[in-house]
N, C-alpha and C positions, 0 to 999 in steps of 0.2 A: 255529506252523502258518499264521497269517494271512500272515506274511512269505513263507514258502515257497510258499504259494497264490498270492499276488500276483506273486511273482517268476518262477514256473515256468508256472502254468496261465493267468493273466491278462496275461501280458506281451504287449505289442503286437508284439514282435519274434519271438514264438514261431512255429515252423513250423506248429503245430496250432491257430493263433489262431481260424480259422474254426470248428473243432470246440469249442474251449473257450468261444467266445463265446455259444453256446447255454447252456452251464452257467452262465456269468456272469449272463446274463439271468434265468435261473431263479433264481439266488441273490438277485439284486436284488428280483425279484418276491415271493419268500418272505419277504425282509426287510421289504419294505413291507407285506406281509400281517400280518407279526407286529406291526409298529408300529401298524397300524390296529386290530388286535384288542386290543392293549394299551390304546389310547385308549379304545376301546369299554368294556372292562372297568373302567377308571378312572371313566369317566362313570356306569356302573351303580353302582359302589361309592360314588361321591359322592351319587347320588340316594338310595340306602339310608341312607347317613350322615345326610343332611339329614333324612329321615323320622324317624329315631331321635332326632335332636336335637330336632325339632319336638315329638315326643312327650314328651321329657324336659322341655322348657320348659312344656308344658301341665300335667305332673304337678306343677310347682312351685306352681301356683296353682289347686288343685282346688276345684270348686264342687260341693256336694251336690245336683245337679240331674239329672233323668233325661236332659235334652238333653245335658248335659255328659258324662255317662257313655256315652251313645250315640256322642258324637263321639269319645271316647277309644277305644271299641271299634272304630270305623271306622279310626281312625289305626293301632291295633295291627294289625288285619287287613291294612291296606294295606302296612305295614312287613314283616309275616310273608310276605305273597304276594310282595313284592318279593325277599326273601331266598330264598324257596323257588324262585321262578322263576329266579334267578340260579344256584342250585345245580343245578337241573335242566339249564339250559343248558350249564353247564360239565361236567356229568356226560355229556351226549351228546357234547360236543366231545372230552372225553378218551376216550370209547368209540371214536369215529371215528378218533382218533389211534392208539389202540392197534391198531385193525384195520389201518390203514395201515402201522404199524410191523411188525406180524406179517407182512403181505404183502411188505414190503421185506425182512425178514430171510429169508423163504422164497426170494425172488428171489436174494438175495445167496448163500444156501447152495447153490442150484442153479448158480449161476454159478461159485462156488468148486469145486463137484464137477466141473463141465465143464472148468475150467482144470487141475484135478488129473489129470483123464482125459487131457488133451492132454500134460501133462508126463509121465504114466506111458507114453503111447504113444510120445513121442520117446525116452525112455530105453530102452524095449523095443526100438525099432528099432536104436538105437546098440548095444545088447547083442547083437542078432542078428548084425550084421555085424562084431562084434569076435570072434565064434567062429572058431577056426582052420579048421573045416570049412566055414564059411559056411552051414551048415544052419539053418533056422528052427526053434526049439524049439517044442514043443507046449504052448500056453498057451490054456486055455479061456477066460480073461478077456480075451484080445486077439484081435480078429477084424479083421485088416487085409486089404485086397484083395490077390490074388496079384500083380497088375501092380505095385502099390506095392513089395511085397517083392522082386519081380525087378529093379525099377529100382534100389532100394537096394543089392541084392547086386551088380549090375553096377558101380555106382559104387564100392563097397567093393573089388571085385577089380580094377578097371582104374585106380585112382588118383584117384578123386573126379571132380568135375565138369569137371575140365580134362584128364583123360586121363593123368595123370602128368606133364603139362608144367607149367612155371612159368606165371605169369600173363602175362608179357611176350610169351613165344612163343605162347601160346594166343590172346592178343588179336590179335596181328599175323596168325595164321593165320586167325582169324574174319574179320578185315578184308579180307584178300585173297580168301578163298573166297567171301565175300558179294559182293565187287565183281565177280567173274567168274562168279557164280551157280553155282558147283560145276563149272564146266567145266575140262578138263585144263590149260588154258592158265594157270591160276592157279599152277601149281607153280614155273614159272620165276620169276615175280615173288616168290613165297613164299620161294625160296632166297636172294634178294637180302636180304630182311629177316631170315631165319633162317639165320645163317651157320654156326651149329653144327649144323644139321640136314641130313640127306641126303634124297634124293628118296624113298627107301624109307620113312624116318621119317615124312615128310610124308603119304605114301600110307596108311600104317598109321593115322596119326592121323586122316586123312579117314574111313577105315573105321570107326574107333572113334566119331567124331562123328555119322556117319550112323545107327549103331546107338543112340547116345545119344539122338538126335532121335526115332527110332522109339519107343524105350522111354519116353522122357518123354511123347510124346503119348498112348501107351497108358495111362500113369499118370494123366494129366489126365482122359482119357475115363473111366477107372475111378473116379477121385474124383468126377466129376460124377454118375456112376451112384449112387455111394455116397451122395452129397448128396441126390439125388433120393429114394433109398430112405429115408434119414433123414428127409427132409421129409415123406414119406408117413407114416412111423412117428410123426413129431411130430404130423401132423394127426390121425391115429388117436387119439394120446394126448390131444391137444387137445379131440377130440370127447368122448372118455371123461371128461376133466376138466370140460368144460362140462356134461355129463350129471351128473356127481357134484356139481358146484357148483349145478346146478339142484335136485338132490335136497337138497343141503345147505341151499340157500336156502329150500326148502319147509320143512325142519325148523326153520330159524332162525326163519321166520315163525311157525310154530306155537309155538316156544319164546318168541318175543317177544310173541305174544298172550297166552301163559300168564304171562310176566313182567309185561306190562301189567296182566292182571287181578290178579296178585298185588300189583303196585305200587298199583293202585286200591284194593284192600282195605287195604293198609298205610296209604295216604293217608287213607282214611276212618277208620281206626283212630287214626291220629295227629290227624286233625281232631277226633274225638271226645275224645281226650285233651286236646287244645288247648282245646276248649270247656269241659271240666271244669275245666281249670286257669284259664280265664278267669272261670267262675263262682266258683271258689274265690277268686281274686283280687278279684272284685267284692265278695264278702262280706267279705273281709278288709279291702278298702278301705272298705266302708260301716261296719264296726266301728271302723276308725281315724278315720273321719270323725266318728262319734258321739263317740268319746273326745276328739278334737280340739275338737269344738264344746262339749263339756262344760267342757273346760279353758279354752276362751275365754270362757265364761260366767262361770266363777269368776274369771278374770283381769279381765274387764269389771266384775264387782262390786267387786273389790279397787280397781281404777282409779277406779270411781264413789265409793267411800268416801274414797279419797285426794283426789279432786277436791273433794269436800264439805268435808273438813277444811281443804284449802288455800283454799277459797272463804270459810270462816268466818274463817280467820286473815287473809285479804285484807280481809274486812268490819271486823274488829278494827283492823287496820292503818290502814284508811281512816278509821275513827272517831277513832283516836288522832291521825292526821295532821290531820284536820279540826278537832279540838279545839285542837291545837297551833297551827294556822293562825289560828283565831279568837282565841286568846290573844294571839298575836303581833300580830294586827290591832288588838286592844283596846289593847295596849301601844303600837303605833305611833301610834293615835289620841290617846291620852293624852300621849304625847310631843309630838305635833304641837300639841295645845291648849296644853300648857305652854310650848312655844317660841313659839306665836302671842301667848300672853299676856305673855311676856317681850319679844317685839318691840313690842307695844302699849305696854308700860310704858316701854321705851327711847324710843319715838316721843313719848310724853307728856312725858317728862323732857327730851328734846331740844328740844320745842316751847316748854316753859317757859324753858329756858335761852336760847333764841334770842329770846324776848320780852323777857326781862331785859336782854339785850345790846343789843337795839334801842332800849330806853328810855334806856340810857346814851349813846348815840352818835346819837341822832336829830337832824337838821339840816332846817330848813324853808327851802326855796329856791323862789323864784317862777320861773315858766317865762318866759324872754324869747327868742323865737326870733330876734330881730334881733341878738342878741349874736354870732351866728355870722358876721355880716357886718362887725363892728367890728374895728378893729385891736387886736391884743393889747397888754397893758401893757408887754411887753418891746419891741414895735414902737414904741409911743408913746415909751418912754424913749429908744430909739436915734435917733428922728427929731426930738427936741427941739433947738432951735437953742441953739447954745453962744455965749457972749459973745465980744467982739473979743479977739483975741490978736495976737501978732506974726506969726503964721502967716497966709498968704494964705488966703482962703475957698476951700474946696474947691468945685469946680464939680460934681462928681459923686461920690457916695459909694457905693461898691460894697455891695451887700447880696446876700442869698441869692436865688435864683430864686423867683419868685412862681408857684404852682400855676396851671394854665390856668384852673380853675374860679374863681380869685380875681382873675384879671387884669381891669382895668377897674373894680373896686369902690372 
């Protein structure tokens, strides 16, 4: 359907683009309105959802205080009012849509009847001129103007809108006749174009065409009068319709007032039922809270006993640990004393052994600082003069280098 619509109605190359553009703009406008309404409904539903979620979170951590219960009541009323408001708004929208749908259905039905009437009128006219006698049958359901019937009968009897001629000859006749404005001089030129026609044929066709124009004009005037009459009838019907709609509107207002009063009573009744339900829920909630508090007290007592038992066990464990640490400290102290005594004994024995060793190797040497500046025994032995030999006396005897601090001594 979308493909056919875009290809036939909204095609830019269509001959009826101007007429269909209005329909396209209306469709776009309605589509945008639906999208905006959808976004609005989603926003309202999200708000209601958040209110309900917030209420659920509050119910997870209930506090048995009047302030908290009052807060819960306010949140419940807020959520309830939001839901009821949303329902009422949607109800009004649906009622308005139903009214528009009903109006559109009625208009379509009237249009369909009108089209059917046209179709019946056209088929009736065709049937009239198909009769051999050419007489119009009596039909109380069909009221056509006499001029229209006469014109259609004329066409039926004389060969249609071209007077029995083919389209080529008739068009050339009209061209020449119009050119000469109906003057007799057109016949000579018409004979040149209409080689198969005689002068008498052309004159007879001219007579037919003039009668055709007269009857067609009378038909047009009759149709205009018929349209004016139908317009007047339509106005009368419209006035009656407006009057009926006014009366219907008054009745509808009365019915709406009665419905509003009924709805108000129903709302009060529902509100009373809601209040009773709320009180019942509050009592039920209070009972659950009392039961929960009692369970919590018992659980707290059990936990207190368990904590006392664990505390006693902890004290015993700490006492045992402390005794064990003291015992280990005493053992470490005894061990340290024993090791200290052993070290002292080893020191004493070592001191005695050292004293004995020193007595065996003791050497008494006097201090002679000048001994450092004297030649050593080895040097003296090397520098002794040796007796005469067969070898010549050495002028210089090489020796090791003398340190700087001993040179000149």
